[in-house]
N, C-alpha and C positions, 0 to 999 in steps of 0.2 A: 673772746671772751662775752660772757651775758648772753648766751645762745641757751635757751631752754636743751634739756636731754630728755628725748621721749622715746617711748617703746614704738615699735612697728605697729601695735595695736592702738596707740594713742594716747598711753598712759603718761602722765607727766611725772619724771623721776627727780629731776635735779636741775641745776643751772650751772653752766661751766665758769668756774671762777678764775681759774688761770691754766694757762697751757705750760706743761712739764715738758722740756725741751732737752735734750741730750747735745750739747753744743759739739762735744768732740765727734759723735757718729752723725751729726747734720740732720737728725730727725726727732720727730715728736714722740714722745714715751706715752703720753695720756692727758689726762687734765684732772685737776682739783676741781671739788665743786662746793656749790651753795645749795641749802634746801630753797625749795620755791615759796613764794608768798611775801607778804608785806612785811614781816619781820623776820626773815629769812637768816639764818646764819651759817656758818661755814660748816660742811660736812666733813667728817673724819675720812669718810670713804672716797675712794678716786675710781676713776675711768679709765682703763689701759687703751691704747691705742687700739689694740688687736680685738677689743670688744666692741668697736664701733662699726654700726652696719654702713653708714653714710653720714657725711658732713654736707649740710645745705648752707643756703643764705639765711634760712630762718631758723634752723634745728640741727642739733646732732641726735641721730637716729640709732639705738641699739635694739636688739633683739627682744629682751625683756629686760625687768627688773635685776637679775641676778648678774647684769653686764657690770655693774657696780660693786667694788670689790673693796676690801679692807687693806690692799697692798699700799705701803707707802712709797710712790714712785720716786720720790726724791731720796729717801733713805737706802732704797736698794741698791745703791752703788752708782747711781746715775745723777749727776748733779743738773740743776736747771742751767740754762745757758743765759738767763738774765733777760731784760727787756731790750730788744734793740730798736724798738720804735723810736724815731728822732736821731738816730745815730747817723752820722755822715757815711756816704759811700764814696770811696776812693780807689781809683786803679793802682795797680802795682808801679805805675810809672807817674804816679803823683797828681792825676787828674781828678778833681772832684766832680763825681756825677750826680750827686744830689743826697736828699735826705729820707731814709726809710720812714714811709707811712704805713707799711704792711708787709708781711712775710707771706710770700706764694708756697703753698703746701702741695705735694702729690699726694691726694688723701687716700691713693691706692696702698702706699707704701708708707707714709709719714714723713718723707725726705723734703727737706727744704730746696725748692728749685729756683728760687730767685727772690727779689725784692721788688714791691712795688716802692717807687720814689718820686718824690717831688723833685723836678729837675733842678740843678745847680742854677741855669741859666733862665728860670722862671722869671719872668716880670712881675714886678711887684702890681698887687691887685688883682692879678689874674688866679683865680682859685679853681680846683677840680682836674686839673691836667695832670695826669698821672703817666709815668713810664715804667716799663718793667724791665728788669736787669736779670738776664739769667746767670746762675752759679754753675761752676762746673761740677762733675760727679762727685768730687770728695772736696771737703775743706770745712773748717771749723767756723763757727759763727760766734765771735765775742769782741770785746772791746768797745771802744767809743767810736772809733773809726773803722768801718767794715771794709775789708780788701778785696777787689775782685781782680782778675786779669785784665789788663788793657784790651785784649781781643773781645772781652765782653760788650765793649761800646758798640762796636759793630753788630750786635744782636739786639740792642736795646729796642723797644717797641712799645707803641702807646696803644695796641690793639691786643686787649687781654685774650680776645678769642683766638689769637694766632701765636699767643705766647707759647704755647707747648711746642709748637714746630721750631719756634725761635730756641728754645731751651735745647732741643735736639740737634739742631744744626749746629749749636754753638759747642756742645758737647762732643758732638762728631769731629768738629776742627780740632777742638783742643786732644783728641786722640789722634789726630793725623789722617782721620778720614774724608773722603770726599763726601758732601751731601747733594 
């Protein structure tokens, strides 16, 4: 949220207001938008995930201004999943893993692959340490306490660069495959 939406040619189109998430499917549908500028207001247009060329740390890239559409992503039969930031993450056997600080999305397909969490055992006064908890292939994201399989704890990592491999290994283990 808050990232500028720019064209590949460098034109400033909008700013991301909210992420529209289909909790049942566990994937991002798109984004609601704000106009850019000092007194910017909410736009009626939205940006569907399929129209996004890339998502980077500093901007959301689209091919051109035509990527913004009048489709109402929320009213199109898909409800947003709500904000999960700040929710507790618990294993299905009752162990508290931590508190969600961000959601990790596979931008190629728009699916949620895990959570960035502040660990439950984080000592007071220590800031900045984050862990990444993988999610199974299928699963809903909703509620005040988010549930993950107990086996996910074995694949928690503090190394974001290696998180994709941890997700793959966790999902293979859940399917009974050897990694």
